[in-house]
C-alpha positions as MATLAB code, in Angstrom:
seq = 'XXXXXXXXXXXXXXXXXXXXXXXXXXXXXXXXXXXXXXXXXXXXXXXXXXXXXXXXXXXXXXXXXXXXXXXXXXXXXXXXXXXXXXXXXXXXXXXXXXXXXXXXXXXXXXXXXXXXXXXXXXXXXXXXXXXXXXXXXXXXXXXXXXXXXXXXXXXXXXXXXXXXXXXXXXXXXXXXXXXXXXXXXXXXXXXXXXXXXXXXXXXXXXXXXXXXXXXXXXXXXXXXXXXXXXXXXXXXXXXXXXXXXXXXXXXXXXXXXXXXXXXXXXXXXXXXXXXXXXXXXXXXXXXXXXXXXXXXXXXXXXXXXXXXXXXXXXXXX';
ca = [
      85.054  177.134    6.851;
      85.898  173.831    8.453;
      87.922  171.677    6.575;
      86.070  167.914    6.312;
      88.536  165.856    4.610;
      91.707  166.083    2.149;
      92.980  163.433    0.223;
      95.906  162.870   -1.896;
      95.974  160.404   -4.560;
      98.521  160.505   -7.191;
      98.911  163.758   -8.510;
      95.061  164.584   -7.587;
      94.036  166.466   -4.220;
      90.325  166.615   -3.201;
      89.234  168.869   -0.614;
      85.850  168.779    1.128;
      84.817  171.513    3.284;
      81.317  172.473    5.056;
      80.852  174.877    2.342;
      81.575  172.639   -0.788;
      84.481  170.171   -2.573;
      86.830  170.725   -4.992;
      90.072  169.046   -6.697;
      93.151  170.155   -8.265;
      96.137  168.690   -9.487;
      99.593  169.417   -7.958;
     103.077  167.988   -8.050;
     103.995  168.530   -4.754;
     104.008  165.816   -2.060;
     101.574  167.087    0.717;
     101.068  166.163    4.020;
      97.546  166.723    5.532;
      98.152  165.717    8.923;
      95.806  166.932   11.645;
      93.768  169.355    9.075;
      90.410  167.951    9.330;
      87.954  169.852   11.585;
      90.548  172.980   10.625;
      88.724  176.006   10.674;
      89.233  178.962    8.456;
      87.764  182.669    9.625;
      90.618  184.930    8.603;
      93.232  185.147    6.100;
      95.992  184.246    8.749;
      94.049  180.872    9.040;
      94.497  180.119    5.818;
      98.164  181.409    5.266;
      98.933  178.554    7.767;
      97.888  175.790    5.457;
     100.416  174.578    2.380;
     100.245  177.241   -0.071;
      98.885  174.774   -2.809;
      95.605  175.100   -0.292;
      95.230  178.613   -0.783;
      93.471  179.273   -3.959;
      91.240  175.873   -3.960;
      90.209  176.805   -0.417;
      89.562  180.814   -0.824;
      87.410  180.068   -4.143;
      85.317  177.723   -1.687;
      84.783  180.302    1.123;
      81.422  182.053    1.593;
      83.540  185.095    2.007;
      86.105  184.559   -0.852;
      87.752  187.812   -1.435;
      86.308  189.471    1.744;
      88.382  186.769    3.552;
      91.509  189.000    2.563;
      89.825  192.405    2.658;
      86.170  193.671    2.042;
      86.793  195.344   -0.691;
      84.335  197.585   -2.683;
      86.731  197.689   -6.045;
      86.524  195.651   -8.757;
      89.419  195.370  -11.389;
      89.624  197.299  -14.766;
      90.163  194.565  -17.782;
      93.247  195.130  -19.115;
      92.426  193.118  -22.471;
      94.765  191.224  -24.530;
      93.106  191.285  -28.186;
      96.037  190.537  -29.897;
      99.178  188.319  -29.801;
     102.217  187.906  -32.255;
     105.661  186.733  -31.674;
     107.968  189.176  -32.966;
     108.050  192.861  -32.014;
     105.541  194.217  -29.618;
     104.118  190.839  -28.319;
     100.616  191.814  -27.712;
      98.047  194.286  -28.272;
      95.414  195.454  -25.816;
      92.552  197.829  -24.871;
      91.938  199.017  -21.318;
      89.481  201.876  -20.641;
      90.687  204.120  -17.028;
      87.191  206.216  -17.007;
      84.724  203.528  -17.069;
      82.570  203.250  -14.217;
      81.776  199.526  -14.225;
      83.809  196.538  -15.433;
      80.656  195.362  -17.684;
      80.586  198.879  -19.709;
      84.299  198.877  -20.288;
      84.497  195.157  -21.100;
      81.200  195.999  -23.887;
      83.160  198.638  -25.272;
      86.155  196.174  -25.437;
      84.326  193.297  -27.224;
      82.741  196.037  -29.753;
      86.269  197.087  -30.710;
      87.592  194.401  -31.003;
      85.294  192.695  -33.348;
      85.465  195.516  -35.725;
      89.427  195.168  -35.563;
      89.425  191.741  -36.343;
      87.065  192.635  -39.473;
      89.686  195.282  -40.267;
      92.731  192.434  -39.857;
      90.975  189.963  -42.140;
      89.664  192.737  -44.544;
      93.676  193.916  -44.567;
      94.749  190.291  -45.779;
      95.731  189.646  -42.226;
      95.277  186.053  -40.558;
      94.599  185.679  -36.720;
      94.113  182.269  -35.506;
      92.561  182.092  -31.682;
      94.091  185.883  -31.230;
      97.492  185.471  -32.386;
      98.438  187.074  -35.787;
     100.290  184.535  -38.210;
     102.145  186.512  -40.430;
     104.455  188.266  -38.072;
     105.948  190.557  -40.795;
     103.340  193.252  -40.260;
     104.204  196.385  -39.177;
     103.414  197.298  -35.877;
     102.441  200.891  -36.983;
      99.884  199.042  -39.418;
      98.320  197.222  -36.714;
      98.195  200.127  -34.041;
      96.330  202.200  -36.555;
      93.876  199.690  -37.573;
      93.344  199.328  -33.692;
      92.757  202.692  -33.130;
      90.783  203.097  -35.840;
      88.480  200.592  -34.493;
      88.083  202.193  -31.116;
      87.237  205.464  -32.613;
      84.574  204.121  -34.267;
      82.789  202.626  -31.484;
      83.666  205.206  -28.583;
      80.860  207.441  -29.950;
      78.375  205.077  -28.408;
      80.158  205.231  -24.724;
      80.464  208.137  -22.452;
      84.039  207.089  -21.506;
      87.729  206.515  -23.271;
      89.384  203.185  -24.346;
      93.046  203.142  -24.466;
      95.590  201.169  -26.604;
      98.053  199.378  -24.850;
     101.581  197.370  -26.089;
     103.417  194.805  -24.377;
     107.005  194.695  -25.556;
     108.790  191.660  -24.131;
     111.289  191.853  -27.173;
     114.717  192.181  -25.820;
     117.357  189.862  -27.016;
     121.132  189.481  -26.734;
     121.390  193.719  -26.217;
     118.909  194.439  -28.741;
     114.970  194.878  -29.012;
     113.912  193.068  -32.145;
     111.175  193.843  -34.796;
     110.580  191.803  -37.689;
     112.707  194.142  -40.015;
     115.120  196.051  -37.407;
     116.425  195.861  -34.021;
     117.108  198.981  -31.791;
     119.383  199.376  -29.075;
     118.412  200.946  -25.938;
     118.139  204.715  -26.816;
     116.873  203.981  -30.320;
     113.759  201.925  -28.257;
     113.043  204.597  -25.922;
     112.404  207.102  -28.899;
     110.575  204.209  -30.787;
     108.245  203.631  -27.812;
     107.557  207.411  -26.992;
     107.022  208.161  -31.110;
     104.359  205.411  -30.984;
     102.641  206.600  -27.808;
     102.334  209.992  -28.859;
     101.243  208.998  -32.644;
      98.593  206.529  -31.398;
      97.139  207.724  -28.272;
      98.632  205.047  -26.384;
      97.688  204.558  -22.657;
      99.706  201.650  -21.421;
     103.160  200.557  -22.246;
     104.270  196.747  -20.567;
     108.126  195.895  -20.580;
     109.568  198.024  -23.069;
     113.211  197.305  -21.730;
     114.944  194.461  -20.066;
     114.109  194.656  -16.184;
     117.834  195.844  -15.083;
     117.408  198.816  -17.852;
     115.654  201.221  -15.016;
     117.172  204.092  -16.223;
     115.459  203.873  -19.393;
     112.117  202.869  -17.889;
     112.467  206.243  -16.030;
     113.556  208.081  -18.731;
     110.233  206.783  -20.666;
     107.998  207.385  -17.933;
     109.597  211.380  -17.590;
     109.042  211.488  -21.138;
     105.199  209.992  -21.848;
     104.040  210.326  -17.874;
     101.044  212.458  -18.642;
      99.385  210.086  -20.967;
     100.571  206.750  -20.328;
     101.107  204.215  -17.852;
     104.647  202.641  -18.096;
     104.429  199.277  -16.414;
     107.677  197.073  -15.437;
     107.617  193.101  -14.785;
     110.371  191.307  -13.255;
     111.044  187.545  -13.782;
     113.118  187.772  -10.647;
     110.131  189.680   -8.768;
     112.702  192.283   -7.564;
     110.664  195.664   -7.777;
     112.240  197.551   -4.665;
     115.075  199.653   -6.452;
     112.740  200.802   -9.391;
     109.887  201.412   -6.916;
     111.952  204.281   -4.384;
     113.874  205.117   -7.796;
     110.292  205.870   -9.441;
     111.163  204.331  -12.033;
     107.687  203.105  -13.602;
     104.210  204.318  -12.884;
     102.804  200.589  -13.398;
     103.455  196.861  -12.260;
     102.884  193.439  -13.418;
     102.673  191.364  -10.630;
     103.021  188.086  -11.274;
     103.003  186.294   -7.449;
     102.175  182.953   -7.578;
     101.709  183.029   -3.861;
      99.088  184.309   -1.712;
     101.501  185.517    0.924;
     103.634  187.327   -1.904;
     100.431  189.765   -2.432;
      99.855  190.084    1.204;
     103.613  191.283    2.109;
     104.278  193.259   -0.922;
     100.752  194.852   -2.331;
     101.164  198.032    0.369;
     104.388  198.871   -1.024;
     103.185  199.761   -4.953;
      99.925  201.600   -2.946;
     102.192  203.646   -1.083;
     104.323  204.476   -3.931;
     100.805  205.446   -5.956;
     102.129  203.011   -8.325;
      99.161  201.202  -10.648;
      99.027  197.497   -9.916;
      98.011  194.974  -12.918;
      98.181  191.133  -12.821;
      97.425  188.158  -14.717;
      94.048  186.851  -14.043;
      92.448  183.205  -14.235;
      89.518  182.188  -12.394;
      91.514  180.768   -9.808;
      93.370  183.716   -8.756;
      90.419  185.932   -9.378;
      89.327  186.358   -5.868;
      92.810  187.263   -4.942;
      92.944  190.336   -7.127;
      89.507  191.320   -5.734;
      90.493  191.011   -2.169;
      93.945  192.553   -2.861;
      92.028  195.496   -4.713;
      94.205  195.234   -7.987;
      93.779  197.754  -10.272;
      93.931  196.056  -14.054;
      92.903  192.369  -14.564;
      95.291  191.012  -17.333;
      93.754  188.555  -19.309;
      92.768  187.446  -23.074;
      90.087  188.466  -25.266;
      86.953  185.856  -25.222;
      87.427  184.238  -21.961;
      83.779  184.400  -21.466;
      84.203  182.353  -18.199;
      86.390  184.735  -16.505;
      84.262  187.881  -17.479;
      81.349  186.076  -16.115;
      82.676  185.903  -13.092;
      83.885  189.244  -12.479;
      80.544  190.389  -13.583;
      78.866  188.389  -11.199;
      81.305  189.823   -8.293;
      80.541  192.972   -9.806;
      76.763  192.507   -8.669;
      77.863  191.340   -5.424;
      79.607  194.194   -4.938;
      76.990  196.541   -6.028;
      73.974  195.152   -4.161;
      76.232  194.626   -0.810;
      76.031  190.999   -0.841;
      78.290  189.741    1.930;
];
């Protein structure tokens, strides 16, 4: 790829290359001196540029994710099917044994469609994937979701697993609509939910400094469920080396941060998950992130994943 021109007017940057053009918004003050005719053939070439240009140029490059690595893997969809603002914040579905992204998402789509119908029949109001009544018990929602999964799985040769994301720590307690727990109570509550509803993914059940509780939960449920750790300050080292979690949610904003950290997670057999958008899709593909986390109903994103899946299957380069 050769950069033909870069223009920065107001908050808009326009890029023109020999492989296409695009524009994006930025609040940064960028200097593009000597970048015209700059050639990008490797990841190092790309990373020498201002980081605001990395994702737009990666999306334009004919090699796309292959500029990072000639991967043969597509992430598995980790799909948020319901959100709420108190207690368990998100309910998710994932398949660990489906043979393709498309198969997995099709099953999730079927289960989610049935789940929404069950929610409506139960008198719950859902708008744009968000439950409006926060007094509903977590166990009631998990039961409806489990029933929905079980009703559709006879049509598929693989399994779907339920997932939950907590993020509900506040002022020393884990807060729910009608109660709250201390650390020990939260450990017991999460462990019991995993066992009762066959949950396969648990995200952020504790505050990020409570590594001993992550480790305790992992030891209790490691055979059946991933315990996923996330950190606002992007610090994973201690928990990684003390084996406190089995999965990690990576929300890096810089391509270089993925490059500098991803191998450490692989070396410790930690499953990598990351939120994905159309702009970051090729980063997840290139670094072979295992779980792509996104909201149900994002048709453009699903279409792009399926297109990449076809490209890999047919050996398109």
